[in-house]
Structure formats: C-alpha cells, structure tokens
VEXKOL-608892 format. One record per residue: residue number from 1; residue in three letters; y, z, x of N, C-alpha, C in turn. Coordinates in Angstrom, 2 decimals. Last residue first. Example, Ala and Ser with C-alpha at 12.3 -4.5 7.8 and 13.67 -1.06 7.14 Angstrom:
! VEXKOL-608892
 rodren dodren     n_y     n_z     n_x    ca_y    ca_z    ca_x     c_y     c_z     c_x
      2    SER   -2.25    7.08   12.85   -1.06    7.14   13.67    0.03    7.87   12.90
      1    ALA   -5.69    7.80   13.19   -4.50    7.80   12.30   -3.30    7.80   13.20
This chain:
! VEXKOL-608892
 rodren dodren     n_y     n_z     n_x    ca_y    ca_z    ca_x     c_y     c_z     c_x
    160    LYS  -13.33  -16.17  -75.65  -13.23  -17.62  -75.41  -13.76  -18.38  -76.59
    159    SER  -11.44  -13.40  -76.95  -12.73  -14.05  -76.72  -12.53  -15.56  -76.55
    158    GLN   -9.03  -11.58  -75.35   -9.25  -12.59  -76.37  -10.54  -13.33  -76.02
    157    TYR   -7.41   -8.52  -74.56   -8.64   -9.32  -74.51   -8.69  -10.31  -75.66
    156    VAL   -5.38   -6.74  -74.35   -5.00   -8.15  -74.49   -6.21   -9.08  -74.45
    155    SER   -6.40   -4.23  -73.88   -5.64   -4.41  -75.12   -5.26   -5.87  -75.35
    154    CYS   -9.62   -3.31  -72.72   -8.41   -4.12  -72.52   -7.71   -4.39  -73.85
    153    GLU  -12.04   -2.06  -72.78  -10.88   -1.24  -73.08   -9.56   -2.01  -72.99
    152    THR  -13.74   -4.17  -72.21  -14.10   -3.29  -73.32  -12.90   -2.44  -73.74
    151    ALA  -12.88   -5.31  -69.86  -12.44   -5.93  -71.11  -12.76   -5.06  -72.32
    150    PHE  -14.26   -4.04  -67.83  -12.88   -3.62  -68.09  -12.40   -4.14  -69.44
    149    THR  -16.80   -4.65  -66.94  -16.64   -4.23  -68.34  -15.23   -3.73  -68.66
    148    ASP  -15.92   -6.98  -64.53  -17.06   -6.31  -65.13  -16.75   -5.93  -66.58
    147    GLY  -12.36   -6.86  -64.28  -13.66   -7.25  -63.76  -14.74   -6.43  -64.42
    146    ALA   -9.35   -5.13  -63.47  -10.09   -6.15  -64.22  -11.36   -6.55  -63.49
    145    ASP   -7.70   -3.40  -62.19   -9.03   -2.89  -62.53   -9.90   -3.94  -63.23
    144    PRO   -5.27   -4.77  -61.91   -6.05   -4.46  -60.71   -7.47   -3.98  -61.02
    143    PHE   -4.41   -7.57  -63.80   -4.75   -6.15  -63.88   -5.62   -5.81  -62.68
    142    GLU   -3.32  -10.15  -64.05   -3.40   -9.50  -62.74   -3.60   -7.99  -62.82
    141    PHE   -3.52  -11.67  -66.23   -2.46  -10.65  -66.26   -2.42   -9.84  -64.97
    140    GLY   -5.75  -13.16  -65.68   -4.47  -13.84  -65.76   -3.29  -12.88  -65.80
    139    CYS   -8.10  -11.91  -63.38   -7.44  -11.74  -64.67   -6.08  -12.44  -64.62
    138    ARG  -10.47  -13.97  -61.60   -9.33  -13.04  -61.67   -8.78  -12.99  -63.09
    137    ASN  -12.14  -16.13  -61.14  -12.63  -14.79  -60.82  -11.51  -13.74  -60.81
    136    ARG  -10.79  -18.28  -62.28  -10.92  -18.19  -60.82  -11.27  -16.77  -60.38
    135    SER   -9.78  -16.46  -65.18  -10.01  -17.73  -64.49  -10.01  -17.50  -62.98
    134    TRP   -9.32  -15.03  -68.27  -10.08  -14.88  -67.02  -10.28  -16.26  -66.40
    133    HIS   -8.27  -15.22  -70.76   -7.31  -15.01  -69.68   -7.99  -14.91  -68.31
    132    THR  -10.39  -15.33  -72.52   -9.64  -16.57  -72.29   -8.67  -16.44  -71.12
    131    CYS  -13.36  -13.60  -71.45  -11.97  -13.57  -71.96  -11.27  -14.89  -71.63
    130    SER  -15.78  -13.24  -70.25  -15.79  -13.88  -71.56  -14.40  -13.92  -72.21
    129    ALA  -15.33  -11.82  -67.94  -15.67  -13.24  -67.79  -15.68  -13.98  -69.13
    128    CYS  -15.08   -9.18  -68.79  -13.87   -9.95  -68.49  -14.16  -11.44  -68.41
    127    TYR  -17.25   -8.20  -71.47  -17.01   -8.49  -70.05  -15.79   -9.39  -69.88
    126    ILE  -18.07   -5.50  -73.51  -17.36   -6.78  -73.43  -16.99   -7.00  -71.97
    125    MET  -21.05   -4.01  -74.75  -19.99   -4.04  -73.75  -19.37   -5.44  -73.73
    124    PRO  -21.69   -3.21  -78.20  -21.96   -3.97  -76.99  -20.76   -3.94  -76.04
    123    GLY  -21.12    0.26  -79.25  -21.31   -1.17  -79.44  -21.57   -1.89  -78.13
    122    THR  -20.43    2.82  -78.79  -21.86    2.54  -78.83  -22.14    1.06  -78.99
    121    ARG  -18.10    4.99  -77.28  -18.38    3.62  -77.74  -19.89    3.36  -77.69
    120    PRO  -18.17    8.41  -78.35  -18.17    7.37  -77.33  -18.56    6.02  -77.91
    119    PRO  -16.00    9.79  -80.90  -17.34    9.46  -80.40  -17.28    8.35  -79.35
    118    HIS  -13.80   12.03  -81.17  -13.71   10.68  -80.61  -15.09   10.29  -80.06
    117    ILE  -14.89   14.36  -82.34  -13.66   13.77  -82.87  -13.54   12.31  -82.45
    116    GLU  -17.15   14.85  -80.86  -17.25   14.93  -82.33  -16.06   14.21  -82.96
    115    GLU  -16.17   14.75  -78.28  -16.99   13.63  -78.74  -17.27   13.68  -80.24
    114    TYR  -14.83   17.22  -78.15  -14.06   15.99  -78.02  -14.85   14.80  -78.58
    113    ILE  -17.00   18.94  -78.24  -16.05   18.96  -79.35  -15.23   17.68  -79.34
    112    ASP  -18.22   18.33  -75.79  -18.99   18.23  -77.03  -18.08   18.17  -78.25
    111    LYS  -16.21   18.94  -73.92  -16.61   17.55  -74.13  -17.37   17.37  -75.45
    110    TYR  -14.76   21.00  -72.88  -15.00   21.00  -74.33  -15.40   19.59  -74.76
    109    ILE  -13.26   18.90  -70.42  -13.87   20.17  -70.78  -13.88   20.21  -72.32
    108    ARG  -12.59   16.24  -70.72  -13.29   16.66  -69.49  -13.89   18.04  -69.63
    107    GLY  -11.10   15.23  -72.81  -12.54   15.38  -72.98  -13.30   15.77  -71.73
    106    THR   -8.39   15.21  -72.81   -9.05   14.02  -72.27  -10.57   14.12  -72.33
    105    GLN   -7.73   17.70  -73.82   -7.30   16.52  -74.56   -7.93   15.22  -74.05
    104    ILE   -8.76   19.40  -71.82   -9.32   19.45  -73.18   -8.98   18.16  -73.92
    103    LEU   -7.12   18.76  -69.66   -8.57   18.56  -69.55   -9.25   18.57  -70.92
    102    SER   -4.63   19.59  -70.72   -4.86   18.19  -70.36   -6.35   17.88  -70.28
    101    ILE   -5.08   22.35  -70.89   -4.78   21.58  -72.10   -5.06   20.10  -71.85
    100    ALA   -5.35   22.91  -68.18   -6.49   23.13  -69.06   -6.31   22.36  -70.38
     99    GLN   -2.74   22.40  -67.34   -3.83   21.58  -66.82   -5.07   21.70  -67.69
     98    ARG   -1.36   24.45  -68.54   -1.10   23.10  -69.01   -2.20   22.15  -68.55
     97    SER   -3.48   27.37  -69.12   -2.62   26.51  -68.30   -2.42   25.13  -68.95
     96    ILE   -3.20   29.51  -72.05   -3.96   28.87  -70.97   -3.02   27.92  -70.23
     95    GLY   -2.16   30.52  -74.46   -2.28   31.40  -73.30   -3.18   30.85  -72.19
     94    TYR   -1.58   29.02  -76.66   -2.96   29.47  -76.50   -3.19   30.33  -75.27
     93    ASP    1.21   28.53  -76.43    0.64   29.00  -77.70   -0.74   29.63  -77.52
     92    GLU    1.47   27.52  -73.84    2.10   28.80  -74.17    1.48   29.39  -75.44
     91    ALA    0.05   25.12  -74.16   -0.38   26.09  -73.15    0.20   27.47  -73.45
     90    LEU    1.62   23.82  -76.06    0.25   24.22  -76.41   -0.26   25.28  -75.44
     89    GLU    3.92   23.37  -74.50    3.99   24.22  -75.69    2.60   24.72  -76.10
     88    ARG    2.87   21.63  -72.57    3.47   22.90  -72.15    3.55   23.88  -73.33
     87    GLN    2.12   19.40  -74.08    1.09   20.22  -73.43    1.63   21.58  -73.02
     86    ARG    3.75   19.01  -77.24    3.74   18.88  -75.78    2.70   19.83  -75.19
     85    LYS    1.85   18.06  -80.18    2.79   18.91  -79.46    2.72   18.63  -77.96
     84    ASN   -0.05   16.84  -81.60    0.99   15.96  -81.06    2.05   16.75  -80.30
     83    SER   -3.58   17.62  -81.57   -2.17   17.99  -81.63   -1.25   16.93  -81.02
     82    LEU   -6.30   17.24  -81.30   -5.60   16.46  -82.32   -4.08   16.67  -82.35
     81    ILE   -6.98   19.06  -79.29   -7.30   17.65  -79.13   -6.49   16.78  -80.08
     80    ILE   -6.14   21.51  -80.46   -5.51   21.03  -79.22   -5.75   19.53  -79.05
     79    THR   -7.91   21.67  -82.62   -6.47   21.64  -82.86   -5.73   21.10  -81.64
     78    LYS  -10.34   21.85  -81.26  -10.07   20.70  -82.12   -8.58   20.55  -82.39
     77    ALA   -9.96   24.38  -80.04  -10.12   23.18  -79.20   -9.85   21.92  -80.02
     76    GLN   -9.87   26.00  -82.34   -8.71   25.94  -81.45   -8.77   24.69  -80.57
     75    THR  -12.45   25.59  -83.35  -11.29   25.16  -84.15  -10.03   25.08  -83.29
     74    LYS  -14.01   26.71  -81.31  -14.12   25.28  -81.62  -12.90   24.79  -82.40
     73    SER  -11.97   28.98  -79.29  -12.97   28.68  -80.32  -13.00   27.17  -80.56
     72    LEU  -11.67   29.56  -75.76  -11.13   29.06  -77.02  -12.27   28.83  -78.01
     71    SER  -13.07   30.32  -73.57  -11.99   31.22  -73.98  -11.37   30.78  -75.30
     70    ARG  -16.62   30.26  -73.07  -15.37   29.62  -73.45  -14.33   30.63  -73.91
     69    TRP  -19.04   31.44  -72.67  -18.17   31.30  -71.50  -16.78   30.78  -71.86
     68    GLU  -20.39   31.35  -75.07  -20.14   32.67  -74.49  -19.12   32.60  -73.36
     67    ASP  -20.80   28.65  -75.52  -19.73   29.31  -76.27  -19.41   30.69  -75.72
     66    MET  -23.09   28.00  -74.02  -21.77   27.62  -73.52  -20.64   28.37  -74.22
     65    ARG  -25.82   28.32  -74.10  -24.98   29.49  -74.35  -23.53   29.24  -73.93
     64    GLY  -26.89   25.88  -73.38  -27.18   26.38  -74.72  -26.30   27.56  -75.10
     63    LYS  -26.11   25.71  -70.70  -25.49   24.84  -71.69  -25.75   25.31  -73.12
     62    TYR  -27.22   27.15  -68.61  -26.37   27.88  -69.54  -25.78   27.01  -70.65
     61    VAL  -28.57   25.32  -67.05  -29.35   26.39  -67.65  -28.55   27.08  -68.76
     60    ASP  -26.60   23.77  -65.92  -27.38   23.21  -67.01  -28.20   24.26  -67.74
     59    TRP  -25.63   25.17  -63.71  -24.86   25.25  -64.94  -25.67   24.74  -66.13
     58    GLY  -27.28   24.54  -61.55  -27.39   25.85  -62.18  -26.69   25.95  -63.51
     57    ASN  -28.30   21.11  -62.08  -27.64   22.17  -61.33  -27.75   23.48  -62.11
     56    PRO  -31.10   18.93  -61.95  -30.20   19.79  -62.71  -29.56   20.84  -61.82
     55    LYS  -31.24   15.86  -60.59  -31.54   17.25  -60.24  -30.58   18.14  -61.02
     54    TYR  -32.65   12.74  -61.21  -31.65   13.72  -61.63  -32.11   15.12  -61.26
     53    PRO  -33.49   10.56  -58.49  -33.88   11.42  -59.62  -32.77   12.43  -59.94
     52    ARG  -31.82    7.49  -57.93  -32.13    8.83  -57.47  -32.53    9.69  -58.66
     51    GLY  -31.16    5.10  -59.12  -32.15    5.07  -58.05  -32.51    6.43  -57.50
     50    GLU  -28.03    6.26  -60.00  -28.93    5.11  -60.06  -29.88    5.14  -58.86
     49    ASN  -26.15    8.20  -60.48  -27.47    8.61  -60.05  -28.49    7.48  -60.09
     48    GLU  -23.76    6.61  -61.16  -23.79    7.60  -60.09  -25.20    7.92  -59.60
     47    LYS  -23.37    3.16  -61.46  -23.86    4.38  -62.08  -24.16    5.38  -60.98
     46    THR  -20.35    1.58  -60.36  -21.78    1.84  -60.22  -22.15    3.12  -60.94
     45    PHE  -17.99   -0.95  -60.01  -18.39    0.19  -60.82  -19.90    0.36  -60.66
     44    LEU  -15.49   -2.12  -57.80  -16.91   -2.08  -58.17  -17.18   -0.82  -58.97
     43    THR  -12.68   -4.22  -57.32  -13.21   -2.95  -57.81  -14.69   -3.11  -58.17
     42    TRP  -10.65   -5.64  -54.67  -11.53   -5.72  -55.83  -12.10   -4.34  -56.13
     41    ARG   -8.27   -7.53  -52.75   -8.74   -6.25  -53.30   -9.63   -6.49  -54.51
     40    HIS   -7.76   -9.22  -49.65   -8.11   -9.32  -51.07   -8.65   -7.96  -51.52
     39    HIS   -7.19   -9.39  -46.95   -6.48   -8.38  -47.74   -6.68   -8.53  -49.26
     38    CYS   -8.70  -10.89  -45.19   -7.76  -11.63  -46.06   -6.95  -10.71  -46.98
     37    GLY   -9.91   -8.78  -43.48   -9.49  -10.10  -43.02   -8.41  -10.73  -43.88
     36    LYS  -10.57   -6.49  -44.82   -9.78   -6.35  -43.60   -9.24   -7.68  -43.11
     35    CYS  -10.36   -6.19  -48.32  -10.91   -6.93  -47.19   -9.99   -6.78  -45.98
     34    GLU  -10.71   -3.19  -50.08   -9.78   -4.21  -49.57  -10.42   -4.88  -48.36
     33    TYR  -11.92   -1.60  -53.10  -12.07   -2.10  -51.74  -10.95   -3.07  -51.39
     32    ARG  -12.71    1.14  -55.09  -11.71    0.10  -54.85  -11.78   -0.29  -53.39
     31    ARG  -15.10    2.26  -57.36  -14.73    2.13  -55.95  -13.81    0.92  -55.79
     30    ARG  -16.18    4.53  -59.69  -15.27    3.40  -59.50  -14.84    3.38  -58.04
     29    ARG  -19.08    5.63  -61.25  -18.30    5.68  -60.01  -17.49    4.39  -59.87
     28    VAL  -19.16    6.96  -64.51  -19.45    5.81  -63.65  -18.55    5.91  -62.42
     27    GLY  -18.55    8.70  -66.54  -19.56    9.09  -65.58  -20.00    7.95  -64.66
     26    ARG  -16.44    8.08  -68.19  -17.78    7.74  -68.67  -18.88    8.12  -67.68
     25    VAL  -14.22    8.63  -66.69  -14.54    9.56  -67.77  -15.96    9.32  -68.28
     24    THR  -15.20    7.91  -63.29  -14.47    7.63  -64.51  -14.89    8.65  -65.57
     23    MET  -14.79    9.17  -60.01  -15.61    9.11  -61.21  -14.72    8.77  -62.40
     22    ARG  -13.73    7.21  -57.16  -13.59    8.30  -58.12  -14.53    8.08  -59.29
     21    SER  -12.34    6.03  -54.27  -13.61    6.24  -54.93  -13.46    7.43  -55.86
     20    GLU  -10.44    3.65  -52.43  -10.49    4.74  -53.41  -11.88    4.82  -54.00
     19    LEU  -10.78    1.87  -50.30   -9.46    2.45  -50.57   -9.55    3.69  -51.43
     18    LEU  -12.80    0.81  -47.78  -12.86    1.54  -49.05  -11.53    2.25  -49.24
     17    LEU  -12.71   -2.38  -46.35  -12.15   -1.03  -46.29  -12.22   -0.40  -47.68
     16    PRO  -15.75   -4.33  -45.89  -14.36   -4.12  -46.29  -13.97   -2.65  -46.18
     15    ASN  -18.11   -5.76  -44.47  -17.56   -4.41  -44.30  -16.07   -4.28  -44.61
     14    VAL  -17.67   -9.31  -43.85  -18.49   -8.13  -44.07  -17.67   -6.86  -43.82
     13    LYS  -16.21  -12.07  -45.67  -16.33  -11.23  -44.48  -17.04   -9.94  -44.84
     12    ASN  -15.75  -13.80  -47.84  -17.13  -13.50  -47.47  -17.28  -12.73  -46.15
     11    CYS  -13.30  -14.25  -49.04  -13.55  -14.90  -47.74  -14.95  -14.66  -47.19
     10    ASP  -13.71  -13.12  -51.74  -12.80  -14.23  -51.43  -13.20  -14.98  -50.16
      9    PRO  -15.42  -10.98  -51.83  -15.69  -12.09  -52.74  -14.80  -13.31  -52.48
      8    CYS  -16.65   -9.62  -48.83  -15.45   -9.92  -49.60  -15.76  -11.09  -50.54
      7    ASN  -19.70   -7.83  -48.96  -18.94   -8.98  -48.49  -17.74   -9.16  -49.40
      6    LEU  -21.30   -4.87  -47.93  -20.51   -5.59  -48.91  -19.78   -6.74  -48.24
      5    THR  -24.42   -3.48  -47.43  -23.29   -4.15  -46.81  -22.59   -4.98  -47.88
      4    LEU  -26.19   -0.54  -47.60  -25.56   -1.57  -48.40  -24.40   -2.17  -47.62
      3    THR  -29.34    0.41  -46.30  -27.89    0.45  -46.23  -27.33   -0.74  -46.98
      2    GLN  -32.14    2.29  -47.24  -31.51    0.99  -47.24  -30.00    1.13  -47.21
      1    MET  -34.15    4.38  -45.28  -33.11    4.27  -46.28  -32.39    2.94  -46.13
C-alpha cells in the first residue's frame, strides 16, 4: 500500500498536522492542515472513493422502496425545503426534531426531493487561480477555504 506524504506549500516541510477532516455536501472529503514548522494552513479536497472500488452498503438495497421508510410525504418535504418559517416552528408543525428539519433543508436527507428543487451545479468548475483576487497562492480576502474549486461558490469571484 502506498503512503502519502504531504509537504507544506510554504516551507516544504514534511508531515503537517491534520486539523480537520469532513465530508462536504457534494461528497468530497475536505481536509485542513497546518505546518508544524511555519504554521501555514491550507485545505485539500479529495474524492472519497478515488482508487477504491465502490462497495454498496445494505441501505442501497432499499433505495427503490425509500418512501416506505419516510415519515414525511414528498409535498411535506418540499414545503419544508421552500419554507421561510423558523426551524423550531416547522419541527412543531410536522412533529419531527429541529435537527431533522435542518437536514431536510440542507439536502442531507430527502436528497432526491432537494435536488428536484435545487439541482446540483452541472456547469464548468471555476478555480481560484483564475480570480483577480488570487495572488501568491492565496486569496486576497484571506478566505480560509480558498483554493481549488472554492471559487465556484465564492460571492466575490471576478474573472481575470
């Protein structure tokens, strides 16, 4: 098995400290590193199953019958996704937790319904390196997540 060694992009020292690792909504692993020598921080995004075969879990068998397991109808889920009411009020109205309302509104559960309303981006990815605010391998606004495809969601992106 091949081991991956990372070098700091600033000072080129080996084996930085991993500060944070989490999945993004798009299913990409986001890892935040800090160099032990110069304390420079950077973020790497990687596809989760890259290089490994996909192994279906037990839940994949039931995806066709997902509606049997759901406590809300499609129209109720759509109403929650589009609602401007407070999450606490929606939770009381539908008899579910506030956390469940949050998961529905962010597309983590009832994802198929969420993507009908808010389809995922299909256009070309925009990279920070093509922004006028990008210089010396850093964002001029000092966004900590800047780099790679962050510009796709950046509100201040300006093409060079």
